[in-house]
C-alpha positions, -999 to 999 in steps of 0.1 A, spaced: 691 -190 -93 711 -161 -107 714 -158 -145 749 -169 -155 768 -147 -179 779 -169 -207 815 -161 -217 831 -196 -221 856 -203 -248 834 -232 -260 807 -207 -269 831 -187 -291 846 -219 -306 811 -232 -314 805 -201 -335 838 -198 -353 830 -222 -381 799 -202 -390 818 -169 -388 844 -182 -412 817 -192 -436 803 -157 -435 836 -142 -443 841 -166 -472 807 -158 -488 810 -121 -489 800 -100 -519 769 -85 -534 738 -106 -534 714 -85 -554 677 -87 -544 682 -108 -513 700 -99 -480 724 -73 -495 705 -41 -499 673 -57 -512 642 -71 -495 651 -79 -459 616 -88 -447 616 -122 -430 590 -143 -413 603 -170 -389 578 -196 -379 584 -214 -345 567 -240 -323 564 -238 -285 595 -259 -278 619 -240 -257 649 -244 -280 629 -230 -308 616 -201 -288 652 -193 -279 666 -195 -314 637 -177 -331 640 -147 -307 678 -148 -309 677 -145 -347 650 -118 -345 672 -97 -323 704 -102 -342 690 -99 -377 670 -67 -368 703 -52 -356 715 -58 -391 687 -42 -410 662 -70 -414 625 -67 -404 617 -100 -387 582 -112 -378 578 -142 -355 548 -165 -360 540 -193 -336 523 -224 -350 521 -261 -342 545 -284 -361 521 -295 -388 509 -260 -398 545 -248 -397 556 -273 -424 525 -265 -444 532 -227 -441 568 -233 -453 558 -254 -483 533 -227 -493 558 -199 -488 537 -182 -460 568 -183 -437 604 -181 -447 622 -201 -420 617 -228 -394 646 -237 -371 633 -268 -352 629 -296 -376 638 -328 -358 650 -354 -383 649 -382 -392 622 -394 -368 602 -368 -348 591 -348 -378 594 -376 -403 557 -375 -414 558 -337 -421 592 -340 -438 581 -367 -462 550 -347 -471 568 -314 -477 605 -320 -483 602 -313 -521 587 -279 -514 612 -267 -488 650 -262 -484 671 -280 -459 695 -253 -446 716 -276 -424 719 -291 -389 725 -268 -359 722 -293 -331 731 -330 -330 722 -356 -304 686 -346 -298 666 -373 -281 630 -380 -273 624 -393 -237 600 -405 -212 612 -391 -178 604 -391 -141 618 -372 -112 650 -389 -99 633 -396 -65 608 -420 -82 619 -454 -71 612 -488 -88 608 -471 -122 639 -470 -143 626 -482 -176 596 -476 -197 589 -513 -193 584 -507 -155 555 -483 -161 529 -510 -166 535 -525 -132 535 -491 -115 507 -473 -135 487 -465 -103 517 -445 -90 511 -420 -118 473 -421 -116 473 -439 -150 486 -408 -168 516 -399 -189 517 -361 -189 524 -350 -225 526 -319 -247 509 -307 -279 486 -332 -297 503 -325 -330 539 -331 -318 560 -359 -332 568 -369 -296 531 -373 -289 526 -395 -320 555 -417 -311 544 -421 -274 508 -428 -284 514 -450 -314 546 -468 -306 555 -466 -269 521 -472 -252 512 -503 -273 548 -515 -276 553 -517 -238 518 -530 -231 506 -498 -215 471 -498 -232 444 -497 -206 470 -489 -179 484 -455 -188 469 -430 -211 487 -400 -227 473 -366 -215 480 -340 -242 477 -302 -238 508 -280 -242 545 -279 -233 538 -251 -209 510 -271 -191 533 -302 -189 561 -282 -174 537 -266 -149 525 -300 -138 561 -313 -136 571 -283 -114 541 -287 -91 548 -325 -87 584 -320 -79 577 -293 -54 554 -317 -36 578 -346 -42 550 -366 -59 555 -391 -87 549 -379 -123 559 -393 -157 562 -369 -186 572 -368 -223 604 -347 -226 634 -342 -249 670 -332 -251 679 -303 -253 657 -288 -226 663 -265 -197 643 -287 -174 672 -311 -171 694 -283 -156 666 -271 -133 654 -304 -120 669 -337 -111 653 -359 -137 657 -395 -148 652 -406 -184 636 -440 -185 655 -467 -203 640 -477 -236 650 -513 -241 628 -518 -272 642 -487 -288 608 -473 -296 617 -437 -289 642 -438 -317 679 -429 -319 694 -395 -313 683 -370 -339 695 -337 -355 677 -304 -354 676 -287 -388 670 -252 -402 645 -254 -430 636 -226 -454 608 -221 -479 616 -229 -516 638 -201 -529 652 -191 -495 688 -195 -506 683 -175 -537 665 -146 -519 688 -146 -488 721 -161 -500 743 -148 -471 718 -157 -444 714 -192 -460 752 -197 -459 754 -187 -423 725 -210 -413 742 -239 -430 772 -235 -408 755 -224 -376 757 -246 -345 749 -244 -308 764 -264 -280 744 -277 -250 761 -251 -228 754 -223 -251 718 -232 -257 711 -238 -219 725 -204 -211 701 -187 -236 671 -208 -225 678 -202 -189 678 -164 -195 645 -166 -212 629 -188 -185 641 -165 -157 626 -135 -175 591 -151 -176 565 -154 -203 561 -123 -224 596 -111 -218 614 -134 -242 627 -106 -265 639 -85 -236 657 -115 -221 674 -123 -255 684 -86 -259 701 -86 -225 717 -120 -231 729 -108 -266 745 -77 -251 763 -98 -225 776 -120 -253 780 -93 -280 815 -101 -291 808 -138 -297 775 -131 -315 792 -105 -337 815 -132 -348 787 -154 -362 762 -128 -375 788 -104 -388 776 -79 -414 746 -97 -428 
């Protein structure tokens, strides 16, 4: 599939609010992001939207004089590092459910820098060709179809906790289906292999994710509501972030991404392959330079 150049008006419109905020917050900022310390460490987890956003900010901020280090961690250690000031920024805090435990533990030691994506959902999904399974409640009767396994992601992920502690017992799946944890990459590899062979597989997944545009997938209904309602994805900074980086903090509080915009960026990264994330983001950024200049401005 050819990489699509993203030029839509919705992309520019999605950025204009943030661009206006940048214009309004102009002026000298002292020691922070106006001529002072511009060293920044962004922590990220291995979820695709976070990989995309972290690399996008690295590219854009370094073009504007920052020195940005990316540090990959699991969710728990990321919140811990934020609360201790070991990283400056995390851009994939799912609230109020997925990262609830980490948020309650660390919220007094970090700064909420606003929501950049709304309508995020956690899901149990199967390929669309899997018949007789339309609801999580159907899994108990058809456990053998999936070899008694739900293919999951990282052990420390909130999605893993909810699946293990809420969904499996809540739908009577104990002793019938067990959650196999490893990594997001491993889950996607197994999903790809199963679909190529047209074999049944059930996975833990979430919106937003590029897999929904690449494969024909079916989110299983959740009649008990155990997966939770739609969530928001927040930017979170260490304590003192807004004081040290006032202009960047204001931009983050206004920054949003549409599904179309995010899918375009994620797709570029996926097509480039592992290890080529920065190169893919640089090329995508160049193709969308005018729109990106509107949001990042003269930070």
